[in-house]
N, C-alpha and C positions, 0 to 999 in steps of 0.2 A: 224114377225121377232125369230130367236130361240134369246137368250140369248146363247153368247157364251163361255162367265168365268162358267155363273151355269152350263150349258153342262158340262163341262171339271175338273166341284172341283167333290161338292157333285154325283148330276147328274150318270159319267163318272163309279166312283167309283163302286156304287151300284151297275152298270151295269151288270159290273165287277165281281165284285165278286158272281150275279146269274152266270153268264155264269164259272167262275172259279169253284163252285161248281155244276154245274151241268154236268160237266168237271171230275173234282174227280169222278161224283156218274156213269159213262160209265162205267170209265179206270178201277173202282176195281168190278164190275161186269165183 
């Protein structure tokens, strides 16, 4: 089982930041 608190905490913030950076890179091209 996934530790949902951990996923919604630091893990999710990390994933979101990476996706946001990738999205910004595509938009600026």
